[in-house]
C-alpha positions in Angstrom: 0.0 0.0 0.0 1.0 3.6 -0.3 0.6 6.4 2.2 -3.0 7.3 1.1 -4.2 3.7 0.9 -2.7 2.8 4.3 -4.7 5.7 5.7 -7.9 4.5 3.9 -7.5 1.0 5.4 -6.7 2.3 8.9 -9.9 4.4 8.9 -12.0 1.4 7.9 -10.5 -1.7 9.6 -8.1 -2.9 12.2 -4.9 -4.8 11.6 -6.3 -7.9 13.2 -9.2 -7.9 10.7 -6.7 -7.9 7.8 -4.6 -10.8 9.2 -7.8 -12.8 9.8 -8.3 -12.8 6.1 -5.1 -14.6 5.6 -2.8 -11.6 5.0 0.5 -12.3 6.8 2.3 -9.0 6.2 1.3 -5.4 5.4 4.1 -3.2 3.9 4.6 0.3 2.5 5.3 0.2 -1.2 7.9 3.0 -0.8 10.1 1.0 1.7 12.7 -1.5 0.8 11.0 -4.9 1.2 12.3 -8.4 1.6 11.7 -10.7 -1.4 9.0 -13.4 -0.8 9.1 -15.2 -4.2 6.9 -18.1 -2.9 4.1 -15.8 -1.9 1.4 -13.8 -3.7 1.1 -10.1 -3.1 -2.0 -7.8 -3.1 -1.3 -4.3 -4.1 -3.8 -1.7 -3.0 -2.4 1.6 -4.4 -3.3 4.9 -6.0 -3.0 4.9 -9.8 0.0 7.2 -10.0 3.0 6.9 -12.3 5.4 6.5 -9.3 3.3 3.6 -7.9 3.1 1.8 -11.3 6.9 2.2 -11.8 7.5 0.6 -8.3 5.0 -2.2 -9.1 6.8 -3.0 -12.4 10.2 -3.0 -10.8 9.0 -5.3 -8.0 7.6 -7.9 -10.5 10.1 -7.7 -13.5 13.4 -9.4 -14.1 14.5 -12.9 -13.3 13.8 -12.6 -9.5 10.6 -10.8 -8.9 9.8 -10.0 -5.2 6.6 -12.0 -5.2 5.1 -15.0 -7.0 2.1 -13.1 -8.4 0.7 -9.6 -8.0 -3.0 -8.9 -7.5 -3.3 -5.2 -8.2 -6.2 -3.0 -7.0 -6.3 0.7 -7.7 -8.1 3.1 -5.3 -9.5 5.2 -8.2 -9.7 5.0 -12.0 -6.4 4.6 -13.8 -5.5 6.5 -16.9 -5.2 4.7 -20.3 -1.5 5.8 -20.5 -0.6 3.9 -17.3 -2.5 0.8 -18.4 -0.6 0.8 -21.7 2.7 1.4 -19.7 1.9 -1.8 -17.7 1.0 -3.8 -20.9 4.3 -2.9 -22.5 6.2 -4.9 -19.9 5.4 -8.4 -21.2 7.4 -10.3 -18.5 5.4 -8.6 -15.8 2.0 -9.2 -17.5 2.1 -13.0 -16.9 2.9 -12.4 -13.2 -0.2 -10.2 -12.7 -3.1 -12.2 -11.2 -5.5 -9.3 -11.2 -5.6 -5.6 -12.4 -8.7 -3.8 -11.2 -10.1 -0.4 -10.2 -11.4 -0.9 -6.7 -12.7 2.7 -6.4 -12.2 3.2 -2.7 -10.4 6.5 -2.1 -12.3 8.0 0.8 -11.8 7.9 4.6 -14.7 6.5 6.7 -14.9 8.6 9.9 -18.1 7.1 11.2 -20.9 4.8 10.0 -22.5 7.8 8.3 -19.6 10.1 7.6 -16.5 10.2 5.3 -13.8 12.7 4.4 -11.7 13.2 1.3 -8.7 14.3 3.4 -8.1 17.6 1.6 -6.8 19.2 4.8 -5.8 22.4 3.0 -9.0 22.9 1.0 -10.0 26.0 2.9 -6.7 27.7 2.2 -6.5 26.5 -1.5 -10.1 27.3 -2.4 -11.0 30.3 -0.2 -7.7 31.9 0.4 -7.4 35.6 -0.6 -4.7 34.9 -3.2 -6.9 33.1 -5.6 -4.8 30.5 -7.4 -7.0 28.7 -9.8 -4.3 26.2 -10.6 -4.0 25.1 -7.0 -7.7 25.3 -6.5 -8.5 23.2 -9.6 -6.0 20.5 -8.5 -7.6 20.3 -5.1 -11.1 20.0 -6.6 -10.0 17.3 -9.0 -8.7 15.1 -6.2 -11.8 15.9 -4.2 -14.2 15.0 -7.1 -12.5 11.7 -7.8 -12.6 10.7 -4.1 -16.3 11.7 -3.7 -17.2 9.8 -6.8 -15.5 6.6 -5.4 -18.0 6.7 -2.5 -20.8 6.2 -5.0 -18.8 3.6 -7.0 -18.3 1.5 -3.8 -21.9 1.8 -2.7 -23.3 1.3 -6.3 -25.4 4.5 -6.1 -26.0 7.0 -8.8 -27.1 10.4 -7.3 -28.9 13.4 -8.5 -26.1 16.0 -8.1 -27.4 19.2 -6.5 -25.1 22.1 -5.7 -25.2 25.6 -4.3 -25.4 28.0 -7.3 -22.8 30.7 -7.7 -24.1 34.1 -6.6 -23.4 35.6 -10.0 -25.9 33.1 -11.6 -28.6 34.5 -9.2 -27.6 38.2 -9.4 -26.3 39.7 -12.7 -24.7 42.6 -10.7 -22.3 40.2 -8.9 -18.8 39.6 -10.3 -17.9 35.9 -10.5 -15.0 34.8 -8.4 -13.2 31.4 -8.3 -14.4 31.1 -4.7 -18.0 31.5 -5.6 -17.8 28.8 -8.3 -16.3 26.1 -6.0 -19.5 24.1 -5.4 -20.4 24.3 -9.2 -16.9 23.1 -10.2 -16.9 20.2 -7.7 -20.4 19.1 -8.8 -19.2 19.1 -12.5 -16.1 17.0 -11.5 -18.2 14.5 -9.6 -20.7 14.2 -12.4 -18.0 13.6 -15.0 -16.7 10.7 -12.9 -20.2 9.3 -12.5 -20.9 9.4 -16.2 -17.8 7.3 -16.8 -18.8 4.8 -14.1 -22.1 4.2 -15.8 -20.2 2.6 -18.7 -17.2 1.1 -17.0 -18.5 -0.4 -13.7 -20.4 -3.7 -13.9 -23.9 -3.4 -12.3 -23.6 0.3 -11.8 -27.1 1.9 -11.7 -28.2 3.6 -14.9 -30.9 5.7 -13.3 -30.7 7.8 -10.1 -30.9 6.0 -6.8 -30.1 8.8 -4.2 -29.5 12.5 -3.8 -26.2 14.4 -3.3 -26.1 18.0 -2.2 -22.8 19.9 -2.5 -22.3 23.1 -0.5 -19.3 24.9 1.0 -18.4 26.4 4.3 -20.0 29.7 3.5 -23.5 28.3 4.1 -22.7 28.3 7.9 -19.8 30.1 9.3 -21.0 29.8 12.9 -21.2 26.0 13.3 -17.3 25.5 13.1 -16.6 28.0 16.0 -19.5 27.8 18.4 -19.3 25.5 21.4 -21.2 22.3 20.7 -22.3 20.8 24.0 -22.4 17.1 23.1 -20.1 14.6 24.7 -18.3 13.8 21.4 -17.8 17.5 20.5 -16.6 18.5 24.0 -14.0 15.6 24.0 -12.5 16.8 20.8 -12.9 20.6 21.5 -11.6 20.7 25.1 -9.3 17.7 25.6 -6.8 18.3 22.8 -7.2 14.7 21.6 -5.1 13.4 18.6 -7.9 12.1 16.3 -10.0 9.6 18.4 -7.1 8.8 20.8 -7.5 9.7 24.4 -4.6 9.2 26.8 -5.8 7.7 30.1 -3.8 7.6 33.3 -4.2 4.2 34.9 -2.8 3.1 38.3 0.5 1.3 38.1 0.4 -2.4 38.8 3.7 -2.2 40.6 2.7 0.7 42.8 4.8 3.3 40.9 3.5 6.5 39.2 0.4 6.1 37.0 0.9 4.7 33.6 -0.3 6.3 30.4 -2.6 4.2 28.2 -4.0 5.2 24.8 -7.7 4.5 24.3 -9.7 4.9 21.1 -13.1 6.5 21.4 -14.9 4.8 18.5 -17.9 2.7 17.4 -16.6 -0.5 18.9 -17.2 1.0 22.4 -20.9 0.6 23.2 -20.9 3.3 25.9 -19.3 5.8 23.5 -21.8 4.9 20.8 -24.7 5.5 23.2 -23.4 8.8 24.7 -21.5 10.6 22.0 -24.4 12.7 20.8 -25.8 13.3 24.2 -25.5 16.7 25.9 -22.6 16.6 28.3 -24.9 17.1 31.3 -27.0 14.2 30.2 -24.0 12.0 29.5 -22.6 12.7 33.0 -26.0 11.9 34.6 -26.3 8.6 32.6 -22.8 7.5 33.5 -23.6 8.0 37.1 -26.8 6.0 36.7 -24.8 3.2 35.0 -22.2 3.1 37.7 -24.9 3.0 40.4 -26.7 0.2 38.6 -23.5 -1.7 38.1 -22.8 -1.5 41.9 -26.3 -2.6 42.9 -26.0 -5.6 40.6 -22.5 -6.7 41.7 -22.2 -7.8 45.4 -18.4 -7.5 45.6 -18.6 -4.0 44.1 -21.3 -3.1 46.6 -19.3 -4.4 49.6 -16.3 -2.4 48.4 -18.4 0.7 48.0 -20.3 0.3 51.3 -16.9 0.1 53.1 -16.7 3.8 52.4 -19.1 6.3 53.9 -21.6 5.7 51.1 -21.4 9.2 49.6 -21.3 10.3 46.0 -18.9 8.4 43.7 -15.8 10.4 42.8 -13.4 9.6 40.0 -10.9 8.6 42.7 -13.4 6.1 44.2 -13.8 4.5 40.8 -10.1 4.1 40.3 -9.8 2.4 43.7 -12.7 0.1 42.8 -11.1 -0.9 39.5 -8.0 -2.0 41.4 -10.2 -3.9 43.9 -12.3 -5.7 41.4 -10.2 -7.5 38.8 -13.1 -9.8 37.9 -15.2 -6.9 36.7 -12.3 -5.1 35.1 -13.5 -5.0 31.5 -16.9 -3.6 32.3 -15.7 -1.2 34.9 -12.7 -0.1 32.9 -15.0 1.2 30.2 -17.3 2.9 32.7 -14.5 4.4 34.7 -12.8 5.6 31.4 -16.0 7.6 30.5 -16.6 8.8 34.1 -13.0 10.1 34.0 -13.4 11.8 30.7 -16.8 13.4 31.6 -15.3 14.5 34.9 -12.4 16.2 33.1 -14.7 18.0 30.7 -17.0 19.2 33.5 -14.0 20.6 35.4 -12.8 22.5 32.3 -16.3 23.9 31.7 -16.3 25.2 35.3 -12.7 26.4 35.3 -13.0 28.3 32.1 -16.5 29.6 32.8 -17.7 28.1 29.5 -21.4 28.1 30.5 -21.5 32.0 30.4 -19.5 32.0 27.2 -21.9 29.4 25.7 -25.0 31.3 26.8 -23.7 34.5 25.1 -22.8 32.6 22.0 -26.3 31.2 21.7 -28.0 34.5 22.6 -26.0 36.3 19.8 -27.0 33.6 17.3 -30.7 33.8 18.2 -30.8 37.5 18.4 -31.3 37.6 22.2 -28.1 39.6 22.6 -26.1 42.1 20.6 -23.2 44.5 20.6 -24.1 45.9 24.1 -24.0 42.4 25.7 -20.8 41.5 24.0 -19.0 44.7 25.1 -20.3 44.1 28.6 -19.0 40.5 28.6 -15.5 41.6 27.4 -15.3 44.4 30.0 -16.5 42.3 33.0 -15.1 38.9 32.3 -11.5 39.7 32.3 -10.5 36.2 33.1 -12.2 34.6 30.1 -9.7 32.8 27.9 -8.4 34.4 24.7 -9.8 31.5 22.7 -13.3 32.1 24.2 -13.2 35.8 23.4 -11.9 35.0 19.9 -14.7 32.5 19.2 -17.3 35.0 20.5 -15.9 37.7 18.1 -15.9 35.3 15.2 -19.6 34.5 15.8 -20.3 38.2 16.1 -18.4 39.0 12.9 -20.4 36.3 11.1 -23.7 37.8 12.2 -22.9 41.5 12.1 -20.4 41.6 9.3 -21.6 45.2 8.4 -20.8 46.5 11.9 -17.4 44.8 11.8 -16.0 46.8 9.0 -13.5 49.6 9.7 -12.9 51.0 13.2 -15.7 49.3 15.1 -14.4 45.8 14.6 -10.9 46.8 15.5 -12.0 48.5 18.7 -13.9 45.3 19.8 -10.9 43.2 19.0 -8.7 45.5 21.0 -11.1 45.4 23.9 -10.9 41.6 23.8 -7.0 42.0 23.8 -6.7 39.7 20.7 -3.3 39.1 19.2 -2.7 40.1 15.5 -3.0 36.4 14.5 -6.4 36.2 16.2 -7.5 39.4 14.6 -6.6 37.8 11.3 -8.9 34.9 12.0 -11.8 37.2 12.7 -11.2 39.3 9.6 -10.8 36.2 7.5 -14.4 35.2 8.2 -15.4 37.5 5.4 -13.6 35.3 2.9 -16.2 32.7 3.7 -19.2 35.0 3.5 -19.4 34.4 -0.2 -23.0 33.4 -0.7 -24.5 33.0 2.7 -28.0 34.3 2.7 -27.0 37.2 4.9 -25.0 38.6 2.0 -27.9 38.6 -0.6 -28.5 42.0 -2.2 -30.9 44.3 -0.4 -33.7 43.6 -3.0 -33.8 40.0 -1.9 -36.5 39.1 0.5 -33.9 37.1 2.5 -32.0 40.3 3.3 -31.1 41.0 6.9 -31.3 44.7 6.2 -34.9 44.5 7.4 -33.7 43.2 10.8 -31.8 46.3 11.7 -35.0 48.2 12.4 -36.4 45.3 14.5 -35.6 44.4 18.1 -33.8 41.2 17.1 -31.0 40.6 14.6 -31.0 36.8 14.6 -28.9 34.5 12.5 -31.4 31.7 13.3 -35.1 31.8 14.0 -36.9 30.3 16.9 -39.2 27.4 16.5 -40.0 27.1 20.2 -42.3 24.2 21.0 -41.3 22.3 17.9 -39.1 20.0 20.0 -39.0 20.0 23.8 -35.6 20.7 25.3 -34.2 19.3 28.5 -30.7 20.8 28.6 -29.4 24.4 28.7 -27.3 25.5 25.7 -28.8 23.0 23.3 -30.7 25.5 21.1 -28.1 25.8 18.4 -28.5 23.8 15.3 -26.3 23.8 12.1 -27.8 25.2 8.9 -27.5 21.8 7.0 -30.3 20.6 9.2 -32.7 22.9 7.4 -31.2 22.2 4.0 -31.5 18.4 4.4 -35.1 18.7 5.6 -36.0 20.9 2.6 -34.2 18.5 0.2 -36.0 15.5 1.6 -39.4 17.3 1.1 -38.5 18.4 -2.4 -38.6 22.1 -1.3 -35.1 23.1 -2.1 -35.3 26.1 -4.5 -34.1 25.0 -7.9 -32.5 28.3 -8.8 -30.4 28.4 -5.6 -29.6 24.6 -5.7 -29.6 23.5 -9.4 -29.1 19.9 -10.4 -26.4 18.6 -12.7 -28.5 15.8 -14.1 -31.7 17.9 -14.0 -34.2 15.4 -12.7 -37.6 15.1 -14.1 -40.3 16.8 -11.9 -41.7 13.4 -11.0 -38.6 12.3 -9.1 -40.3 12.8 -5.7 -43.5 11.3 -6.9 -45.3 14.6 -7.6 -44.5 17.6 -9.6 -43.8 19.4 -6.3 -45.3 22.9 -6.5 -43.8 23.4 -3.0 -40.4 24.2 -4.4 -41.8 27.0 -6.4 -43.7 28.4 -3.5 -40.7 28.2 -1.1 -38.4 30.0 -3.5 -40.9 32.9 -3.9 -41.8 33.7 -0.4 -39.1 33.1 2.2 -39.6 34.6 5.7 -38.6 38.2 5.7 -37.4 38.4 9.3 -34.5 36.0 9.4 -32.3 33.9 7.2 -32.4 30.9 9.6 -34.9 29.2 11.8 -34.1 28.3 15.3 -35.2 25.1 16.9 -34.9 23.6 20.4 -33.5 20.1 20.0 -34.1 17.4 22.5 -31.0 15.3 23.3 -32.7 12.1 22.4 -32.0 9.2 24.7 -31.1 6.1 22.6 -32.0 2.6 24.0 -30.9 3.0 27.6 -28.7 0.4 29.2 -27.9 -0.2 32.8 -24.2 -1.0 32.5 -23.3 0.2 29.0 -23.3 -3.3 27.5 -26.8 -3.8 26.3 -26.4 -0.6 24.2 -24.5 -2.9 21.9 -28.0 -3.5 20.4 -27.6 -0.1 18.7 -25.0 -1.5 16.4 -27.1 -4.6 15.5 -30.2 -2.5 14.8 -28.4 0.1 12.7 -27.7 -1.9 9.5 -31.0 -3.7 9.4 -32.9 -0.5 9.9 -31.3 1.2 6.9 -32.6 -1.5 4.6 -36.2 -0.4 5.3 -35.5 3.3 4.7 -36.1 5.5 1.7 -33.4 6.7 -0.7 -30.1 7.9 0.8 -29.2 11.6 1.0 -25.5 12.6 0.8 -24.4 16.1 1.8 -20.9 17.2 1.0 -19.4 20.3 2.6 -16.3 21.8 1.0 -13.9 23.4 3.5 -14.5 21.2 6.5 -17.4 19.7 8.4 -18.2 19.9 12.2 -19.2 17.3 14.7 -22.6 19.1 15.2 -23.2 18.5 11.4 -22.4 14.8 11.8 -24.7 14.6 14.8 -27.5 16.2 12.8 -27.1 13.6 10.0 -27.6 10.8 12.6 -30.6 12.6 14.1 -32.3 13.2 10.8 -31.7 9.6 9.6 -34.1 8.6 12.4 -36.5 11.4 11.9 -36.8 11.3 8.0 -36.4 7.5 7.7 -33.7 8.1 5.1 -30.0 7.4 5.7 -28.2 10.8 5.7 -24.4 10.5 4.9 -22.2 13.5 5.6 -19.0 14.0 3.5 -16.4 16.8 3.7 -12.9 17.7 2.8 -12.0 17.3 6.5 -13.6 17.0 9.9 -12.6 20.1 11.9 -12.9 20.8 15.6 -13.0 24.5 16.5 -9.2 24.8 17.3 -8.3 23.3 13.9 -10.8 25.4 12.0 -9.5 28.6 13.6 -5.9 27.7 12.7 -7.0 27.1 9.1 -8.8 30.5 9.0 -5.6 32.2 10.2 -3.9 30.8 7.1 -6.3 32.5 4.8 -4.2 35.7 5.3 -6.2 38.7 4.4 -4.3 41.0 2.0 -7.2 41.0 -0.3 -8.2 44.1 -2.3 -11.9 44.8 -2.3 -13.6 45.2 -5.7 -14.0 48.9 -4.9 -10.2 49.3 -5.0 -10.1 48.0 -8.6 -11.6 50.9 -10.4 -11.5 50.0 -14.0 
């Protein structure tokens, strides 16, 4: 395998699963390898010239490295490279298979994938528009997105966010504005080829794909998301899904460090990851109490104490005292430790106040006055908290942020020049968000200025009951997916590459015409109050394994899949919404993106967009 295909495999399976299939050794194609002339080799590689040259040198000559080579390419190979392989006749007889496997995406979750274009934001939305770099980035992205459909044997209707210039003749077209259109065209070209080259590939549409970019929602990547999963990645500085746990030393020395993966194989993680952190903590406490009441030895050990609340330290002592329950209690104590750490950070950094102001700003319950008051009175708030508040404010009140006003606010928050850069660079992403529509548009937020509220999302109180504080926020894709599912996504704003017939949804849907003519005047977003749904509850964290078993069988009974691809990085809140809507809409919703970014990573990427950009007003022609 090469670097990319090793990564693809590591995202989708464990080493043990590969060896169980009879593979005795996994090696990097770029390293010197020991000849094994009696064994067959499977090559899973990208179809690049370098890889093909290495393959040919491995298998040519009198002493090839392996008996036979079975070659699988991760994406379609060019005719030139196929001819290059065919020319070497000695090698041809030693090739047992030569196939396009079309598997060049990275599965991050049962309903999420990334194309691993980590620099997409910089290459596509940076202020120095380089169409050569941008096009190269989009080509790789399009090929990888298309392989998702090849491996699932799905042919989608390809919808995409239209360029602003196609909706408004007065707008100048920029490369940035055309990004979703270009990616949609690239994916469509690959799909058209698949129809004639892949056996059993559907000839008519089987699902829907919606391509958007980060400009549709600039707030989701920086606001605090209060679920267990998002908090772990936002506050604990984890490396991917790896959490470093301190476990008591068996020899009585200092605690040992142990790497643990938070992933789908862990039933407690699976059950709690989308729960509000307060709910997750409560449920963990319930699980531990139930575990104790069921297990006599644990109870005796616990009763030997004064019978008060369980602390993390108590749990660690119990783990040592109960080797026979170690596997179950290890999992529970791991999550109790993590939740305890997160709750301590929330308290220490005063994040509840920060979160409250963030949500109030988004929903129009707070404005400039409240922000200034917070910056003046909460001197101990961290720099990152203040930066994120200002980024949210800049996304909502971009007009107020121009010139001196924005600078004064940033100075009041004592931001560094790099942080100021991140806030200023928000405008590079404001491309076509609805807030930026011309004032003649009924979506325009200009109307809001004269109202009491200037909301970035609208309230739908009572639509869903809420249990937990700070759970009002929802990402914009929630609304887009719901509209797409109902056939109410405006055709002019989200055209279709393969222009489906009006009967695709079973009716000639007049709703889409209505919705595009009369959007609500007062706000560009609608607020809802989500409930942190409790999945099948389990006493000790082990019966929640049923969630895994139900998942795959449930999908078979569902309607057509919906794929949403976000160029420029997706967030954990967006992944959570896809899981939630799958249940609600009875259609599997799959989220794809160029990367999955937690707020710290997203902010770093924004700083790299360096704003030396001239405005169009400066270019008087």
